[in-house]
C-alpha positions in Angstrom: 0.0 0.0 0.0 1.1 3.5 -0.6 1.2 6.3 1.9 -2.3 7.5 0.8 -3.7 4.0 1.5 -4.1 3.0 -2.1 -3.1 -0.4 -3.3 -0.3 -0.4 -5.7 -1.1 -3.7 -7.2 -3.7 -4.4 -9.9 -6.8 -5.9 -8.3 -9.3 -7.9 -10.3 -12.9 -6.9 -10.1 -15.4 -9.5 -8.9 -17.5 -11.5 -11.4 -20.8 -10.0 -12.6 -23.9 -11.2 -10.9 -26.0 -12.1 -13.9 -26.9 -15.8 -14.3 -24.2 -18.0 -15.8 -25.0 -20.4 -18.5 -24.5 -24.0 -17.3 -24.3 -27.1 -19.4 -27.6 -29.0 -18.8 -27.4 -32.4 -20.5 -30.3 -34.6 -21.4 -29.2 -37.3 -18.9 -29.8 -34.8 -16.0 -33.4 -34.4 -17.2 -33.7 -38.2 -17.5 -32.8 -38.6 -13.8 -35.4 -36.1 -12.6 -38.2 -37.6 -14.7 -38.6 -34.3 -16.6 -39.8 -33.9 -20.2 -38.6 -31.8 -23.1 -41.1 -29.5 -24.7 -40.3 -28.4 -28.3 -42.3 -25.5 -29.8 -42.1 -24.1 -33.3 -42.5 -20.3 -33.0 -43.7 -20.0 -36.6 -46.5 -22.6 -36.8 -47.1 -22.9 -33.0 -46.7 -26.7 -33.0 -45.8 -28.2 -29.6 -44.5 -31.7 -29.0 -43.4 -33.3 -25.7 -40.5 -35.8 -25.7 -38.9 -38.1 -23.1 -35.2 -37.3 -22.6 -34.2 -41.0 -23.0 -35.7 -41.1 -26.6 -33.7 -37.9 -27.5 -30.6 -39.4 -25.9 -30.7 -42.3 -28.5 -30.9 -39.9 -31.4 -28.6 -37.0 -30.4 -26.5 -38.4 -27.6 -26.0 -36.7 -24.2 -26.0 -33.2 -25.5 -27.0 -29.9 -23.9 -30.7 -29.1 -23.9 -30.1 -25.7 -25.4 -28.1 -27.2 -28.3 -31.3 -29.1 -29.4 -32.8 -25.9 -30.8 -30.2 -25.9 -33.6 -30.3 -29.6 -34.1 -34.0 -30.2 -34.4 -36.2 -28.9 -37.3 -40.0 -28.4 -37.6 -41.7 -31.1 -39.5 -43.9 -28.6 -41.4 -40.9 -26.8 -42.9 -37.7 -24.9 -42.2 -39.0 -22.2 -39.9 -35.8 -21.4 -38.1 -34.7 -22.5 -34.6 -37.2 -24.2 -32.3 -37.9 -23.3 -28.7 -36.7 -26.2 -26.5 -37.3 -26.3 -22.7 -37.0 -29.0 -20.1 -39.9 -29.1 -17.6 -41.5 -31.2 -15.0 -45.3 -31.6 -15.6 -47.5 -30.7 -12.7 -50.4 -32.9 -11.7 -53.1 -31.2 -13.7 -50.9 -30.7 -16.7 -49.8 -34.3 -16.8 -53.4 -35.6 -17.1 -54.0 -34.9 -20.8 -50.3 -34.5 -21.9 -49.4 -36.3 -25.1 -45.8 -37.5 -25.3 -44.1 -38.5 -28.5 -42.3 -41.8 -28.2 -39.5 -43.2 -30.3 -40.6 -46.3 -32.2 -37.5 -47.0 -34.3 -34.6 -45.4 -36.0 -34.2 -45.7 -39.7 -30.7 -45.3 -41.1 -30.4 -44.1 -44.7 -27.7 -46.0 -46.5 -26.1 -44.2 -49.4 -23.5 -46.0 -51.6 -20.2 -44.2 -52.4 -18.5 -45.3 -55.6 -15.0 -45.3 -56.7 -13.6 -45.7 -60.2 -10.7 -48.2 -60.6 
């Protein structure tokens, strides 16, 4: 410290107080029995998925990264609104959940000239 009581060393400021973005994987939603709600902002379609079905398709990715990976079935309307939520009792009564039946893999031949 100097004679005036001022610190002569550079002192870092504390971190800002706004919320930090945390990585929230699908496996964390699966453990808490939450669901994933996907809404298209353009055509206002909403579908509810179980996280274990989305885990099979996309792997254990961040929930927020699904908005860039998923597309609306009615057309390319831009990014989707993806949220993880726990349905309340009254909301869970008539809730329709899309379930994964099977995965079809599209096989494309690649040719080489000899």
